[in-house]
C-alpha positions as CSV (number, residue, x, y, z in Angstrom):
1,M,38.6,68.2,31.7
2,V,36.2,66.2,29.7
3,K,35.8,62.7,30.9
4,K,35.2,60.2,27.9
5,K,32.3,57.8,28.1
6,E,33.2,54.2,28.1
7,E,32.0,52.5,25.6
8,V,29.6,49.7,26.6
9,V,29.8,46.7,24.6
10,A,26.9,44.7,24.3
11,E,26.9,41.1,24.1
12,P,25.0,39.3,21.0
13,V,21.5,37.7,22.6
14,S,20.1,34.8,20.5
15,V,16.8,35.3,20.1
16,E,15.0,32.5,18.5
17,L,12.0,33.5,16.5
18,P,8.5,31.7,16.2
19,K,8.6,29.8,13.4
20,S,6.6,30.5,10.4
21,R,3.7,27.7,9.8
22,I,5.3,26.9,6.5
23,Q,8.6,26.2,8.6
24,E,6.6,24.2,11.0
25,K,5.0,22.0,8.1
26,K,7.9,21.2,6.2
27,E,9.7,20.2,9.3
28,A,6.8,17.9,10.0
29,H,6.7,16.5,6.6
30,E,10.2,15.8,6.3
31,K,10.1,14.0,10.0
32,A,7.2,12.3,8.8
33,A,9.2,11.2,5.4
34,E,12.3,10.2,7.3
35,E,9.8,7.9,9.3
36,R,8.5,6.5,6.1
37,A,11.5,5.3,4.4
38,N,12.6,3.8,7.7
39,I,9.6,1.8,8.0
40,Q,10.1,1.0,4.3
41,K,13.2,-0.2,5.0
42,L,12.7,-2.9,7.8
43,L,9.7,-3.9,5.9
44,K,12.2,-4.5,2.4
45,A,14.3,-6.7,4.9
46,E,11.6,-8.5,6.4
47,Y,10.2,-9.5,2.4
48,F,13.6,-10.3,1.7
49,K,13.5,-12.8,4.6
50,V,10.2,-14.6,3.4
51,K,11.0,-14.4,-0.4
52,E,11.4,-18.5,-0.7
53,S,8.8,-19.1,2.0
54,P,6.4,-21.9,0.8
55,A,3.5,-20.0,2.6
56,L,4.2,-16.9,0.6
57,Q,4.9,-19.1,-2.5
58,D,1.5,-20.8,-1.9
59,L,-0.2,-17.4,-1.6
60,M,1.4,-15.8,-4.9
61,K,-0.1,-18.8,-6.8
62,K,-3.5,-18.3,-5.4
63,L,-3.8,-14.7,-5.8
64,H,-2.3,-15.6,-9.7
65,G,-5.3,-18.1,-9.9
66,F,-8.3,-15.7,-8.4
67,V,-6.5,-13.2,-11.1
68,D,-7.3,-15.8,-14.1
69,Y,-10.3,-16.9,-12.4
70,H,-12.5,-13.1,-12.8
71,T,-10.3,-12.4,-16.0
72,K,-11.8,-15.4,-17.8
73,V,-15.4,-14.7,-16.4
74,A,-15.4,-11.4,-16.9
75,K,-14.5,-12.4,-20.6
76,D,-16.8,-15.3,-20.9
77,G,-19.8,-13.7,-19.0
78,I,-20.2,-17.2,-17.8
79,G,-19.6,-18.9,-14.3
80,Y,-20.6,-21.7,-12.1
81,E,-22.7,-21.9,-8.9
82,Q,-22.1,-24.2,-6.3
83,Y,-25.4,-25.1,-4.5
84,T,-26.6,-28.2,-2.1
85,N,-29.8,-29.9,-3.5
86,A,-32.4,-31.2,-1.2
87,T,-30.8,-34.7,-0.7
88,G,-27.6,-33.0,0.1
89,D,-25.7,-33.9,-3.2
90,L,-23.3,-30.7,-4.5
91,Q,-25.1,-29.6,-7.7
92,Q,-23.6,-27.1,-9.9
93,K,-25.5,-24.6,-12.8
94,T,-24.1,-22.5,-15.1
95,V,-24.7,-18.7,-14.3
96,R,-24.7,-15.6,-17.2
97,F,-23.4,-12.8,-15.7
98,T,-24.8,-9.0,-17.0
99,P,-22.4,-6.5,-18.3
100,E,-22.2,-4.8,-14.7
101,E,-21.2,-7.8,-13.1
102,R,-18.8,-8.7,-15.6
103,V,-16.8,-5.4,-14.7
104,S,-17.3,-6.2,-11.5
105,H,-14.9,-9.3,-12.3
106,L,-12.4,-7.3,-14.2
107,D,-12.3,-4.8,-11.3
108,K,-11.7,-7.5,-8.6
109,A,-9.0,-9.0,-11.0
110,A,-7.4,-5.4,-11.3
111,G,-7.7,-4.9,-7.5
112,L,-5.7,-8.4,-7.0
113,E,-3.2,-7.3,-9.6
114,E,-2.2,-4.4,-7.8
115,I,-1.6,-6.3,-4.4
116,L,0.5,-9.1,-6.6
117,D,2.1,-6.6,-8.4
118,Y,3.4,-4.2,-4.6
119,I,4.3,-8.0,-3.5
120,E,6.3,-8.8,-6.6
121,R,8.0,-4.9,-6.2
122,Q,8.7,-5.7,-2.6
123,L,10.9,-9.0,-3.3
124,I,13.1,-7.7,-5.8
């Protein structure tokens, strides 16, 4: 008599393979992107709350004034400097700017415009 061998069926075992470096970086990137999106939503809501705030309106007005000033100084090449003389009186003197100083004023105006554009985009 021949005995039949019993078939043994192994249960599937789930083995988690180690993640590749690329997979880890991708997951970290996706997590960071999701966090940034959540923060951006919260910031957008905060900007919307203060959209009509007198303080923000004043700040925007001042920033526009600074941009106009730096652009005008760069264009004209002439500015004014205030100082106090020996008697304590405020005096102004005319200052002529070098080409490098004029470019510096244009750079300042450009930086302020970037800030203004960012704030205005957030308020939309």
